[in-house]
CHARMM internal coordinates of N, CA and C (Angstrom, degrees):
IC EDIT
DIST 1 N 1 CA 1.4310
DIST 1 CA 1 C 1.5397
ANGL 1 N 1 CA 1 C 107.81
DIST 1 C 2 N 1.2804
ANGL 1 CA 1 C 2 N 114.94
DIHE 1 N 1 CA 1 C 2 N 151.17
DIST 2 N 2 CA 1.4655
ANGL 1 C 2 N 2 CA 120.68
DIHE 1 CA 1 C 2 N 2 CA -178.11
DIST 2 CA 2 C 1.5183
ANGL 2 N 2 CA 2 C 108.84
DIHE 1 C 2 N 2 CA 2 C -79.08
DIST 2 C 3 N 1.3360
ANGL 2 CA 2 C 3 N 115.31
DIHE 2 N 2 CA 2 C 3 N 155.64
DIST 3 N 3 CA 1.4443
ANGL 2 C 3 N 3 CA 120.38
DIHE 2 CA 2 C 3 N 3 CA 176.74
DIST 3 CA 3 C 1.4546
ANGL 3 N 3 CA 3 C 114.76
DIHE 2 C 3 N 3 CA 3 C -79.72
DIST 3 C 4 N 1.2755
ANGL 3 CA 3 C 4 N 119.64
DIHE 3 N 3 CA 3 C 4 N 151.16
DIST 4 N 4 CA 1.4878
ANGL 3 C 4 N 4 CA 121.96
DIHE 3 CA 3 C 4 N 4 CA -177.96
DIST 4 CA 4 C 1.5181
ANGL 4 N 4 CA 4 C 108.75
DIHE 3 C 4 N 4 CA 4 C -139.07
DIST 4 C 5 N 1.3491
ANGL 4 CA 4 C 5 N 116.14
DIHE 4 N 4 CA 4 C 5 N 155.45
DIST 5 N 5 CA 1.4435
ANGL 4 C 5 N 5 CA 120.82
DIHE 4 CA 4 C 5 N 5 CA 179.08
DIST 5 CA 5 C 1.5308
ANGL 5 N 5 CA 5 C 111.29
DIHE 4 C 5 N 5 CA 5 C -85.50
DIST 5 C 6 N 1.3490
ANGL 5 CA 5 C 6 N 120.10
DIHE 5 N 5 CA 5 C 6 N -15.44
DIST 6 N 6 CA 1.4182
ANGL 5 C 6 N 6 CA 121.80
DIHE 5 CA 5 C 6 N 6 CA -177.02
DIST 6 CA 6 C 1.5334
ANGL 6 N 6 CA 6 C 114.71
DIHE 5 C 6 N 6 CA 6 C -81.38
DIST 6 C 7 N 1.3014
ANGL 6 CA 6 C 7 N 117.91
DIHE 6 N 6 CA 6 C 7 N -31.14
DIST 7 N 7 CA 1.4700
ANGL 6 C 7 N 7 CA 121.69
DIHE 6 CA 6 C 7 N 7 CA -179.49
DIST 7 CA 7 C 1.5306
ANGL 7 N 7 CA 7 C 109.53
DIHE 6 C 7 N 7 CA 7 C -144.70
DIST 7 C 8 N 1.3208
ANGL 7 CA 7 C 8 N 115.22
DIHE 7 N 7 CA 7 C 8 N -167.22
DIST 8 N 8 CA 1.4466
ANGL 7 C 8 N 8 CA 117.06
DIHE 7 CA 7 C 8 N 8 CA 179.41
DIST 8 CA 8 C 1.5250
ANGL 8 N 8 CA 8 C 113.26
DIHE 7 C 8 N 8 CA 8 C -69.54
DIST 8 C 9 N 1.3456
ANGL 8 CA 8 C 9 N 114.87
DIHE 8 N 8 CA 8 C 9 N -42.02
DIST 9 N 9 CA 1.4668
ANGL 8 C 9 N 9 CA 118.73
DIHE 8 CA 8 C 9 N 9 CA 178.22
DIST 9 CA 9 C 1.5094
ANGL 9 N 9 CA 9 C 108.92
DIHE 8 C 9 N 9 CA 9 C -134.83
DIST 9 C 10 N 1.3004
ANGL 9 CA 9 C 10 N 116.04
DIHE 9 N 9 CA 9 C 10 N 160.13
DIST 10 N 10 CA 1.5027
ANGL 9 C 10 N 10 CA 120.48
DIHE 9 CA 9 C 10 N 10 CA -179.75
DIST 10 CA 10 C 1.5408
ANGL 10 N 10 CA 10 C 106.67
DIHE 9 C 10 N 10 CA 10 C -95.87
DIST 10 C 11 N 1.3634
ANGL 10 CA 10 C 11 N 115.21
DIHE 10 N 10 CA 10 C 11 N 101.20
DIST 11 N 11 CA 1.4564
ANGL 10 C 11 N 11 CA 119.76
DIHE 10 CA 10 C 11 N 11 CA -177.62
DIST 11 CA 11 C 1.5203
ANGL 11 N 11 CA 11 C 108.27
DIHE 10 C 11 N 11 CA 11 C -92.79
DIST 11 C 12 N 1.3722
ANGL 11 CA 11 C 12 N 111.97
DIHE 11 N 11 CA 11 C 12 N 155.20
DIST 12 N 12 CA 1.4551
ANGL 11 C 12 N 12 CA 119.09
DIHE 11 CA 11 C 12 N 12 CA 175.73
DIST 12 CA 12 C 1.5458
ANGL 12 N 12 CA 12 C 110.23
DIHE 11 C 12 N 12 CA 12 C -94.74
DIST 12 C 13 N 1.3335
ANGL 12 CA 12 C 13 N 116.02
DIHE 12 N 12 CA 12 C 13 N 143.18
DIST 13 N 13 CA 1.4746
ANGL 12 C 13 N 13 CA 119.80
DIHE 12 CA 12 C 13 N 13 CA -178.50
DIST 13 CA 13 C 1.5218
ANGL 13 N 13 CA 13 C 108.35
DIHE 12 C 13 N 13 CA 13 C -73.02
DIST 13 C 14 N 1.3737
ANGL 13 CA 13 C 14 N 116.26
DIHE 13 N 13 CA 13 C 14 N 123.53
DIST 14 N 14 CA 1.4366
ANGL 13 C 14 N 14 CA 119.69
DIHE 13 CA 13 C 14 N 14 CA 178.72
DIST 14 CA 14 C 1.5282
ANGL 14 N 14 CA 14 C 114.13
DIHE 13 C 14 N 14 CA 14 C -60.31
DIST 14 C 15 N 1.3742
ANGL 14 CA 14 C 15 N 116.60
DIHE 14 N 14 CA 14 C 15 N -41.01
DIST 15 N 15 CA 1.4262
ANGL 14 C 15 N 15 CA 121.66
DIHE 14 CA 14 C 15 N 15 CA -175.57
DIST 15 CA 15 C 1.5309
ANGL 15 N 15 CA 15 C 109.74
DIHE 14 C 15 N 15 CA 15 C -67.30
DIST 15 C 16 N 1.2940
ANGL 15 CA 15 C 16 N 118.21
DIHE 15 N 15 CA 15 C 16 N -40.43
DIST 16 N 16 CA 1.4605
ANGL 15 C 16 N 16 CA 120.92
DIHE 15 CA 15 C 16 N 16 CA 178.77
DIST 16 CA 16 C 1.5631
ANGL 16 N 16 CA 16 C 109.82
DIHE 15 C 16 N 16 CA 16 C -73.28
DIST 16 C 17 N 1.2922
ANGL 16 CA 16 C 17 N 114.79
DIHE 16 N 16 CA 16 C 17 N -36.45
DIST 17 N 17 CA 1.5071
ANGL 16 C 17 N 17 CA 120.67
DIHE 16 CA 16 C 17 N 17 CA -177.76
DIST 17 CA 17 C 1.5042
ANGL 17 N 17 CA 17 C 110.26
DIHE 16 C 17 N 17 CA 17 C -63.45
DIST 17 C 18 N 1.3487
ANGL 17 CA 17 C 18 N 117.32
DIHE 17 N 17 CA 17 C 18 N -33.00
DIST 18 N 18 CA 1.4968
ANGL 17 C 18 N 18 CA 118.75
DIHE 17 CA 17 C 18 N 18 CA 176.61
DIST 18 CA 18 C 1.4777
ANGL 18 N 18 CA 18 C 111.92
DIHE 17 C 18 N 18 CA 18 C -64.25
DIST 18 C 19 N 1.3174
ANGL 18 CA 18 C 19 N 115.93
DIHE 18 N 18 CA 18 C 19 N -26.02
DIST 19 N 19 CA 1.4890
ANGL 18 C 19 N 19 CA 120.37
DIHE 18 CA 18 C 19 N 19 CA 179.73
DIST 19 CA 19 C 1.5361
ANGL 19 N 19 CA 19 C 109.92
DIHE 18 C 19 N 19 CA 19 C -97.32
DIST 19 C 20 N 1.3258
ANGL 19 CA 19 C 20 N 117.82
DIHE 19 N 19 CA 19 C 20 N 19.57
DIST 20 N 20 CA 1.4661
ANGL 19 C 20 N 20 CA 125.00
DIHE 19 CA 19 C 20 N 20 CA 179.19
DIST 20 CA 20 C 1.5005
ANGL 20 N 20 CA 20 C 113.57
DIHE 19 C 20 N 20 CA 20 C 60.49
DIST 20 C 21 N 1.3335
ANGL 20 CA 20 C 21 N 117.57
DIHE 20 N 20 CA 20 C 21 N 34.83
DIST 21 N 21 CA 1.4239
ANGL 20 C 21 N 21 CA 123.55
DIHE 20 CA 20 C 21 N 21 CA 172.55
DIST 21 CA 21 C 1.5004
ANGL 21 N 21 CA 21 C 110.56
DIHE 20 C 21 N 21 CA 21 C -110.31
DIST 21 C 22 N 1.2714
ANGL 21 CA 21 C 22 N 118.07
DIHE 21 N 21 CA 21 C 22 N 128.95
DIST 22 N 22 CA 1.4947
ANGL 21 C 22 N 22 CA 122.34
DIHE 21 CA 21 C 22 N 22 CA -177.69
DIST 22 CA 22 C 1.5026
ANGL 22 N 22 CA 22 C 108.64
DIHE 21 C 22 N 22 CA 22 C -97.07
DIST 22 C 23 N 1.3488
ANGL 22 CA 22 C 23 N 115.49
DIHE 22 N 22 CA 22 C 23 N 87.29
DIST 23 N 23 CA 1.4211
ANGL 22 C 23 N 23 CA 120.03
DIHE 22 CA 22 C 23 N 23 CA -174.83
DIST 23 CA 23 C 1.5214
ANGL 23 N 23 CA 23 C 109.97
DIHE 22 C 23 N 23 CA 23 C -113.19
DIST 23 C 24 N 1.3267
ANGL 23 CA 23 C 24 N 117.83
DIHE 23 N 23 CA 23 C 24 N 129.83
DIST 24 N 24 CA 1.4494
ANGL 23 C 24 N 24 CA 120.65
DIHE 23 CA 23 C 24 N 24 CA 179.26
DIST 24 CA 24 C 1.5584
ANGL 24 N 24 CA 24 C 111.46
DIHE 23 C 24 N 24 CA 24 C -77.62
DIST 24 C 25 N 1.2804
ANGL 24 CA 24 C 25 N 114.93
DIHE 24 N 24 CA 24 C 25 N 152.90
DIST 25 N 25 CA 1.4596
ANGL 24 C 25 N 25 CA 119.24
DIHE 24 CA 24 C 25 N 25 CA 179.50
DIST 25 CA 25 C 1.5464
ANGL 25 N 25 CA 25 C 107.59
DIHE 24 C 25 N 25 CA 25 C -103.98
DIST 25 C 26 N 1.3084
ANGL 25 CA 25 C 26 N 114.99
DIHE 25 N 25 CA 25 C 26 N 155.16
DIST 26 N 26 CA 1.4368
ANGL 25 C 26 N 26 CA 122.31
DIHE 25 CA 25 C 26 N 26 CA 177.07
DIST 26 CA 26 C 1.5139
ANGL 26 N 26 CA 26 C 110.14
DIHE 25 C 26 N 26 CA 26 C -108.22
DIST 26 C 27 N 1.3418
ANGL 26 CA 26 C 27 N 118.92
DIHE 26 N 26 CA 26 C 27 N 160.74
DIST 27 N 27 CA 1.4677
ANGL 26 C 27 N 27 CA 122.34
DIHE 26 CA 26 C 27 N 27 CA -175.89
DIST 27 CA 27 C 1.5047
ANGL 27 N 27 CA 27 C 108.05
DIHE 26 C 27 N 27 CA 27 C -113.31
DIST 27 C 28 N 1.2694
ANGL 27 CA 27 C 28 N 118.92
DIHE 27 N 27 CA 27 C 28 N 130.17
DIST 28 N 28 CA 1.4487
ANGL 27 C 28 N 28 CA 127.68
DIHE 27 CA 27 C 28 N 28 CA 173.84
DIST 28 CA 28 C 1.5330
ANGL 28 N 28 CA 28 C 109.93
DIHE 27 C 28 N 28 CA 28 C -99.91
DIST 28 C 29 N 1.3129
ANGL 28 CA 28 C 29 N 118.22
DIHE 28 N 28 CA 28 C 29 N 104.21
DIST 29 N 29 CA 1.4612
ANGL 28 C 29 N 29 CA 124.91
DIHE 28 CA 28 C 29 N 29 CA -176.39
DIST 29 CA 29 C 1.5398
ANGL 29 N 29 CA 29 C 111.46
DIHE 28 C 29 N 29 CA 29 C -61.31
DIST 29 C 30 N 1.3183
ANGL 29 CA 29 C 30 N 116.77
DIHE 29 N 29 CA 29 C 30 N -38.48
DIST 30 N 30 CA 1.4415
ANGL 29 C 30 N 30 CA 122.97
DIHE 29 CA 29 C 30 N 30 CA -178.25
DIST 30 CA 30 C 1.5565
ANGL 30 N 30 CA 30 C 111.66
DIHE 29 C 30 N 30 CA 30 C -64.06
DIST 30 C 31 N 1.3008
ANGL 30 CA 30 C 31 N 115.10
DIHE 30 N 30 CA 30 C 31 N -49.70
DIST 31 N 31 CA 1.4998
ANGL 30 C 31 N 31 CA 121.18
DIHE 30 CA 30 C 31 N 31 CA 179.43
DIST 31 CA 31 C 1.4926
ANGL 31 N 31 CA 31 C 112.92
DIHE 30 C 31 N 31 CA 31 C -85.77
DIST 31 C 32 N 1.3076
ANGL 31 CA 31 C 32 N 117.81
DIHE 31 N 31 CA 31 C 32 N -12.95
DIST 32 N 32 CA 1.4927
ANGL 31 C 32 N 32 CA 123.17
DIHE 31 CA 31 C 32 N 32 CA -176.59
DIST 32 CA 32 C 1.5137
ANGL 32 N 32 CA 32 C 111.91
DIHE 31 C 32 N 32 CA 32 C 55.50
DIST 32 C 33 N 1.3312
ANGL 32 CA 32 C 33 N 114.63
DIHE 32 N 32 CA 32 C 33 N 49.49
DIST 33 N 33 CA 1.4411
ANGL 32 C 33 N 33 CA 118.41
DIHE 32 CA 32 C 33 N 33 CA 178.23
DIST 33 CA 33 C 1.5228
ANGL 33 N 33 CA 33 C 109.56
DIHE 32 C 33 N 33 CA 33 C -149.62
DIST 33 C 34 N 1.2828
ANGL 33 CA 33 C 34 N 116.96
DIHE 33 N 33 CA 33 C 34 N 161.19
DIST 34 N 34 CA 1.4455
ANGL 33 C 34 N 34 CA 124.66
DIHE 33 CA 33 C 34 N 34 CA 177.65
DIST 34 CA 34 C 1.4946
ANGL 34 N 34 CA 34 C 110.49
DIHE 33 C 34 N 34 CA 34 C -92.60
DIST 34 C 35 N 1.3647
ANGL 34 CA 34 C 35 N 117.59
DIHE 34 N 34 CA 34 C 35 N 150.40
DIST 35 N 35 CA 1.5019
ANGL 34 C 35 N 35 CA 120.78
DIHE 34 CA 34 C 35 N 35 CA 179.03
DIST 35 CA 35 C 1.5311
ANGL 35 N 35 CA 35 C 107.56
DIHE 34 C 35 N 35 CA 35 C -144.18
DIST 35 C 36 N 1.3140
ANGL 35 CA 35 C 36 N 113.50
DIHE 35 N 35 CA 35 C 36 N 155.20
DIST 36 N 36 CA 1.4436
ANGL 35 C 36 N 36 CA 120.71
DIHE 35 CA 35 C 36 N 36 CA 179.59
DIST 36 CA 36 C 1.5283
ANGL 36 N 36 CA 36 C 109.55
DIHE 35 C 36 N 36 CA 36 C -104.67
DIST 36 C 37 N 1.2809
ANGL 36 CA 36 C 37 N 118.22
DIHE 36 N 36 CA 36 C 37 N 135.64
DIST 37 N 37 CA 1.4867
ANGL 36 C 37 N 37 CA 123.74
DIHE 36 CA 36 C 37 N 37 CA -179.85
DIST 37 CA 37 C 1.5685
ANGL 37 N 37 CA 37 C 108.75
DIHE 36 C 37 N 37 CA 37 C -77.25
DIST 37 C 38 N 1.2838
ANGL 37 CA 37 C 38 N 118.70
DIHE 37 N 37 CA 37 C 38 N -23.82
DIST 38 N 38 CA 1.4979
ANGL 37 C 38 N 38 CA 120.87
DIHE 37 CA 37 C 38 N 38 CA -174.16
DIST 38 CA 38 C 1.5265
ANGL 38 N 38 CA 38 C 113.70
DIHE 37 C 38 N 38 CA 38 C -89.97
DIST 38 C 39 N 1.3059
ANGL 38 CA 38 C 39 N 115.52
DIHE 38 N 38 CA 38 C 39 N -34.19
DIST 39 N 39 CA 1.4774
ANGL 38 C 39 N 39 CA 120.62
DIHE 38 CA 38 C 39 N 39 CA -179.07
DIST 39 CA 39 C 1.5206
ANGL 39 N 39 CA 39 C 109.21
DIHE 38 C 39 N 39 CA 39 C -128.48
DIST 39 C 40 N 1.3503
ANGL 39 CA 39 C 40 N 116.11
DIHE 39 N 39 CA 39 C 40 N -172.62
DIST 40 N 40 CA 1.4454
ANGL 39 C 40 N 40 CA 119.02
DIHE 39 CA 39 C 40 N 40 CA -173.10
DIST 40 CA 40 C 1.5121
ANGL 40 N 40 CA 40 C 111.27
DIHE 39 C 40 N 40 CA 40 C -93.30
DIST 40 C 41 N 1.3488
ANGL 40 CA 40 C 41 N 121.13
DIHE 40 N 40 CA 40 C 41 N 4.10
DIST 41 N 41 CA 1.4090
ANGL 40 C 41 N 41 CA 123.07
DIHE 40 CA 40 C 41 N 41 CA -176.17
DIST 41 CA 41 C 1.5397
ANGL 41 N 41 CA 41 C 112.74
DIHE 40 C 41 N 41 CA 41 C -63.19
DIST 41 C 42 N 1.3320
ANGL 41 CA 41 C 42 N 115.66
DIHE 41 N 41 CA 41 C 42 N 137.88
DIST 42 N 42 CA 1.4592
ANGL 41 C 42 N 42 CA 120.98
DIHE 41 CA 41 C 42 N 42 CA 170.73
DIST 42 CA 42 C 1.5192
ANGL 42 N 42 CA 42 C 108.08
DIHE 41 C 42 N 42 CA 42 C -154.77
DIST 42 C 43 N 1.3256
ANGL 42 CA 42 C 43 N 115.78
DIHE 42 N 42 CA 42 C 43 N 151.48
DIST 43 N 43 CA 1.4703
ANGL 42 C 43 N 43 CA 119.96
DIHE 42 CA 42 C 43 N 43 CA -178.03
DIST 43 CA 43 C 1.4843
ANGL 43 N 43 CA 43 C 112.51
DIHE 42 C 43 N 43 CA 43 C 177.73
DIST 43 C 44 N 1.2991
ANGL 43 CA 43 C 44 N 114.13
DIHE 43 N 43 CA 43 C 44 N 171.19
DIST 44 N 44 CA 1.4415
ANGL 43 C 44 N 44 CA 121.12
DIHE 43 CA 43 C 44 N 44 CA 176.83
DIST 44 CA 44 C 1.4908
ANGL 44 N 44 CA 44 C 110.66
DIHE 43 C 44 N 44 CA 44 C -72.51
DIST 44 C 45 N 1.3497
ANGL 44 CA 44 C 45 N 116.51
DIHE 44 N 44 CA 44 C 45 N 170.81
DIST 45 N 45 CA 1.4253
ANGL 44 C 45 N 45 CA 120.31
DIHE 44 CA 44 C 45 N 45 CA 179.29
DIST 45 CA 45 C 1.5591
ANGL 45 N 45 CA 45 C 111.18
DIHE 44 C 45 N 45 CA 45 C -63.08
DIST 45 C 46 N 1.3078
ANGL 45 CA 45 C 46 N 116.13
DIHE 45 N 45 CA 45 C 46 N -34.59
DIST 46 N 46 CA 1.4631
ANGL 45 C 46 N 46 CA 119.25
DIHE 45 CA 45 C 46 N 46 CA 176.65
DIST 46 CA 46 C 1.5239
ANGL 46 N 46 CA 46 C 112.60
DIHE 45 C 46 N 46 CA 46 C -66.94
DIST 46 C 47 N 1.3073
ANGL 46 CA 46 C 47 N 117.65
DIHE 46 N 46 CA 46 C 47 N -39.00
DIST 47 N 47 CA 1.4627
ANGL 46 C 47 N 47 CA 122.65
DIHE 46 CA 46 C 47 N 47 CA 178.30
DIST 47 CA 47 C 1.5770
ANGL 47 N 47 CA 47 C 110.99
DIHE 46 C 47 N 47 CA 47 C -67.02
DIST 47 C 48 N 1.3378
ANGL 47 CA 47 C 48 N 115.68
DIHE 47 N 47 CA 47 C 48 N -39.63
DIST 48 N 48 CA 1.4721
ANGL 47 C 48 N 48 CA 120.07
DIHE 47 CA 47 C 48 N 48 CA 179.46
DIST 48 CA 48 C 1.5296
ANGL 48 N 48 CA 48 C 108.53
DIHE 47 C 48 N 48 CA 48 C -66.53
DIST 48 C 49 N 1.2952
ANGL 48 CA 48 C 49 N 118.60
DIHE 48 N 48 CA 48 C 49 N -45.66
DIST 49 N 49 CA 1.4661
ANGL 48 C 49 N 49 CA 121.20
DIHE 48 CA 48 C 49 N 49 CA -179.92
DIST 49 CA 49 C 1.5171
ANGL 49 N 49 CA 49 C 111.92
DIHE 48 C 49 N 49 CA 49 C -64.49
DIST 49 C 50 N 1.2963
ANGL 49 CA 49 C 50 N 119.06
DIHE 49 N 49 CA 49 C 50 N -37.46
DIST 50 N 50 CA 1.4446
ANGL 49 C 50 N 50 CA 123.37
DIHE 49 CA 49 C 50 N 50 CA 175.97
DIST 50 CA 50 C 1.5296
ANGL 50 N 50 CA 50 C 111.83
DIHE 49 C 50 N 50 CA 50 C -65.47
DIST 50 C 51 N 1.3449
ANGL 50 CA 50 C 51 N 114.68
DIHE 50 N 50 CA 50 C 51 N -41.56
DIST 51 N 51 CA 1.4822
ANGL 50 C 51 N 51 CA 116.94
DIHE 50 CA 50 C 51 N 51 CA 178.38
DIST 51 CA 51 C 1.5341
ANGL 51 N 51 CA 51 C 113.89
DIHE 50 C 51 N 51 CA 51 C -66.43
DIST 51 C 52 N 1.3724
ANGL 51 CA 51 C 52 N 116.90
DIHE 51 N 51 CA 51 C 52 N -35.58
DIST 52 N 52 CA 1.4392
ANGL 51 C 52 N 52 CA 123.24
DIHE 51 CA 51 C 52 N 52 CA 179.19
DIST 52 CA 52 C 1.5468
ANGL 52 N 52 CA 52 C 109.32
DIHE 51 C 52 N 52 CA 52 C -72.91
DIST 52 C 53 N 1.3270
ANGL 52 CA 52 C 53 N 117.18
DIHE 52 N 52 CA 52 C 53 N -30.76
DIST 53 N 53 CA 1.4459
ANGL 52 C 53 N 53 CA 121.77
DIHE 52 CA 52 C 53 N 53 CA 178.12
DIST 53 CA 53 C 1.5512
ANGL 53 N 53 CA 53 C 110.78
DIHE 52 C 53 N 53 CA 53 C -66.59
DIST 53 C 54 N 1.2706
ANGL 53 CA 53 C 54 N 116.76
DIHE 53 N 53 CA 53 C 54 N -37.96
DIST 54 N 54 CA 1.4880
ANGL 53 C 54 N 54 CA 123.18
DIHE 53 CA 53 C 54 N 54 CA 179.24
DIST 54 CA 54 C 1.5189
ANGL 54 N 54 CA 54 C 109.33
DIHE 53 C 54 N 54 CA 54 C -63.40
DIST 54 C 55 N 1.2868
ANGL 54 CA 54 C 55 N 117.41
DIHE 54 N 54 CA 54 C 55 N -37.33
DIST 55 N 55 CA 1.4198
ANGL 54 C 55 N 55 CA 123.12
DIHE 54 CA 54 C 55 N 55 CA -176.57
DIST 55 CA 55 C 1.5617
ANGL 55 N 55 CA 55 C 112.75
DIHE 54 C 55 N 55 CA 55 C -73.68
DIST 55 C 56 N 1.3089
ANGL 55 CA 55 C 56 N 117.58
DIHE 55 N 55 CA 55 C 56 N -20.79
DIST 56 N 56 CA 1.4425
ANGL 55 C 56 N 56 CA 121.09
DIHE 55 CA 55 C 56 N 56 CA -178.54
DIST 56 CA 56 C 1.4821
ANGL 56 N 56 CA 56 C 114.03
DIHE 55 C 56 N 56 CA 56 C -61.11
DIST 56 C 57 N 1.3547
ANGL 56 CA 56 C 57 N 121.69
DIHE 56 N 56 CA 56 C 57 N -21.44
DIST 57 N 57 CA 1.4368
ANGL 56 C 57 N 57 CA 123.27
DIHE 56 CA 56 C 57 N 57 CA 179.19
DIST 57 CA 57 C 1.4900
ANGL 57 N 57 CA 57 C 110.93
DIHE 56 C 57 N 57 CA 57 C -58.69
DIST 57 C 58 N 1.3327
ANGL 57 CA 57 C 58 N 116.25
DIHE 57 N 57 CA 57 C 58 N -30.41
DIST 58 N 58 CA 1.5163
ANGL 57 C 58 N 58 CA 119.63
DIHE 57 CA 57 C 58 N 58 CA -179.60
DIST 58 CA 58 C 1.4903
ANGL 58 N 58 CA 58 C 111.64
DIHE 57 C 58 N 58 CA 58 C -62.88
DIST 58 C 59 N 1.3292
ANGL 58 CA 58 C 59 N 115.74
DIHE 58 N 58 CA 58 C 59 N -30.99
DIST 59 N 59 CA 1.4550
ANGL 58 C 59 N 59 CA 121.81
DIHE 58 CA 58 C 59 N 59 CA -171.44
DIST 59 CA 59 C 1.5300
ANGL 59 N 59 CA 59 C 115.11
DIHE 58 C 59 N 59 CA 59 C -110.23
DIST 59 C 60 N 1.3818
ANGL 59 CA 59 C 60 N 114.65
DIHE 59 N 59 CA 59 C 60 N 9.88
DIST 60 N 60 CA 1.4882
ANGL 59 C 60 N 60 CA 118.81
DIHE 59 CA 59 C 60 N 60 CA -170.38
DIST 60 CA 60 C 1.5191
ANGL 60 N 60 CA 60 C 111.09
DIHE 59 C 60 N 60 CA 60 C -63.01
DIST 60 C 61 N 1.3146
ANGL 60 CA 60 C 61 N 120.30
DIHE 60 N 60 CA 60 C 61 N -33.26
DIST 61 N 61 CA 1.4721
ANGL 60 C 61 N 61 CA 123.39
DIHE 60 CA 60 C 61 N 61 CA -179.13
DIST 61 CA 61 C 1.5083
ANGL 61 N 61 CA 61 C 111.97
DIHE 60 C 61 N 61 CA 61 C -106.30
DIST 61 C 62 N 1.2969
ANGL 61 CA 61 C 62 N 118.04
DIHE 61 N 61 CA 61 C 62 N 26.77
DIST 62 N 62 CA 1.4615
ANGL 61 C 62 N 62 CA 120.91
DIHE 61 CA 61 C 62 N 62 CA -176.13
DIST 62 CA 62 C 1.5438
ANGL 62 N 62 CA 62 C 111.73
DIHE 61 C 62 N 62 CA 62 C -64.74
DIST 62 C 63 N 1.3476
ANGL 62 CA 62 C 63 N 119.13
DIHE 62 N 62 CA 62 C 63 N -32.06
DIST 63 N 63 CA 1.4228
ANGL 62 C 63 N 63 CA 120.07
DIHE 62 CA 62 C 63 N 63 CA -177.30
DIST 63 CA 63 C 1.5321
ANGL 63 N 63 CA 63 C 112.29
DIHE 62 C 63 N 63 CA 63 C -100.19
DIST 63 C 64 N 1.3433
ANGL 63 CA 63 C 64 N 116.96
DIHE 63 N 63 CA 63 C 64 N 5.33
DIST 64 N 64 CA 1.4370
ANGL 63 C 64 N 64 CA 120.43
DIHE 63 CA 63 C 64 N 64 CA 177.08
DIST 64 CA 64 C 1.5662
ANGL 64 N 64 CA 64 C 108.26
DIHE 63 C 64 N 64 CA 64 C -85.10
DIST 64 C 65 N 1.3193
ANGL 64 CA 64 C 65 N 113.70
DIHE 64 N 64 CA 64 C 65 N 138.10
DIST 65 N 65 CA 1.4608
ANGL 64 C 65 N 65 CA 118.70
DIHE 64 CA 64 C 65 N 65 CA -179.99
DIST 65 CA 65 C 1.5113
ANGL 65 N 65 CA 65 C 108.59
DIHE 64 C 65 N 65 CA 65 C -102.10
DIST 65 C 66 N 1.3044
ANGL 65 CA 65 C 66 N 115.23
DIHE 65 N 65 CA 65 C 66 N 128.82
DIST 66 N 66 CA 1.4777
ANGL 65 C 66 N 66 CA 121.83
DIHE 65 CA 65 C 66 N 66 CA -177.57
DIST 66 CA 66 C 1.5615
ANGL 66 N 66 CA 66 C 106.29
DIHE 65 C 66 N 66 CA 66 C -106.97
DIST 66 C 67 N 1.3056
ANGL 66 CA 66 C 67 N 113.27
DIHE 66 N 66 CA 66 C 67 N 138.61
DIST 67 N 67 CA 1.4725
ANGL 66 C 67 N 67 CA 119.61
DIHE 66 CA 66 C 67 N 67 CA 172.90
DIST 67 CA 67 C 1.5301
ANGL 67 N 67 CA 67 C 109.72
DIHE 66 C 67 N 67 CA 67 C -97.69
DIST 67 C 68 N 1.2392
ANGL 67 CA 67 C 68 N 117.44
DIHE 67 N 67 CA 67 C 68 N 161.65
DIST 68 N 68 CA 1.4900
ANGL 67 C 68 N 68 CA 123.08
DIHE 67 CA 67 C 68 N 68 CA -177.74
DIST 68 CA 68 C 1.5265
ANGL 68 N 68 CA 68 C 109.15
DIHE 67 C 68 N 68 CA 68 C -62.83
DIST 68 C 69 N 1.3440
ANGL 68 CA 68 C 69 N 116.96
DIHE 68 N 68 CA 68 C 69 N -32.41
DIST 69 N 69 CA 1.4750
ANGL 68 C 69 N 69 CA 120.33
DIHE 68 CA 68 C 69 N 69 CA 179.55
DIST 69 CA 69 C 1.5356
ANGL 69 N 69 CA 69 C 110.69
DIHE 68 C 69 N 69 CA 69 C -67.31
DIST 69 C 70 N 1.2994
ANGL 69 CA 69 C 70 N 119.60
DIHE 69 N 69 CA 69 C 70 N -24.13
DIST 70 N 70 CA 1.4898
ANGL 69 C 70 N 70 CA 120.94
DIHE 69 CA 69 C 70 N 70 CA 178.68
DIST 70 CA 70 C 1.4658
ANGL 70 N 70 CA 70 C 111.89
DIHE 69 C 70 N 70 CA 70 C -65.80
DIST 70 C 71 N 1.3193
ANGL 70 CA 70 C 71 N 119.53
DIHE 70 N 70 CA 70 C 71 N -24.58
DIST 71 N 71 CA 1.4634
ANGL 70 C 71 N 71 CA 122.65
DIHE 70 CA 70 C 71 N 71 CA -178.97
DIST 71 CA 71 C 1.5171
ANGL 71 N 71 CA 71 C 113.23
DIHE 70 C 71 N 71 CA 71 C -95.49
DIST 71 C 72 N 1.2747
ANGL 71 CA 71 C 72 N 117.45
DIHE 71 N 71 CA 71 C 72 N -17.80
DIST 72 N 72 CA 1.4783
ANGL 71 C 72 N 72 CA 120.47
DIHE 71 CA 71 C 72 N 72 CA -177.67
DIST 72 CA 72 C 1.4824
ANGL 72 N 72 CA 72 C 113.68
DIHE 71 C 72 N 72 CA 72 C -121.09
DIST 72 C 73 N 1.3594
ANGL 72 CA 72 C 73 N 116.53
DIHE 72 N 72 CA 72 C 73 N 48.44
DIST 73 N 73 CA 1.4642
ANGL 72 C 73 N 73 CA 121.60
DIHE 72 CA 72 C 73 N 73 CA 178.12
DIST 73 CA 73 C 1.5191
ANGL 73 N 73 CA 73 C 107.63
DIHE 72 C 73 N 73 CA 73 C -81.80
DIST 73 C 74 N 1.3301
ANGL 73 CA 73 C 74 N 118.39
DIHE 73 N 73 CA 73 C 74 N 138.17
DIST 74 N 74 CA 1.4410
ANGL 73 C 74 N 74 CA 124.91
DIHE 73 CA 73 C 74 N 74 CA 176.60
DIST 74 CA 74 C 1.4637
ANGL 74 N 74 CA 74 C 112.27
DIHE 73 C 74 N 74 CA 74 C -105.04
END
COOR INIT
IC SEED 1 N 1 CA 1 C
IC BUILD
């Protein structure tokens, strides 16, 4: 993840990322949580990482190459 001046790391918003939007989250030092400027999502670092981990299923086979025969097996 890229570095940011707002918090320790620049996290991606899980709610926006589910909709294929790459939105950075900001850190609120008073509440000690991350929040998204685009949607209503907010949470601790642990909650953000857990939300992003759920989304990884969409990209689990991104680097796997499929042949045409894989789809038409009899």
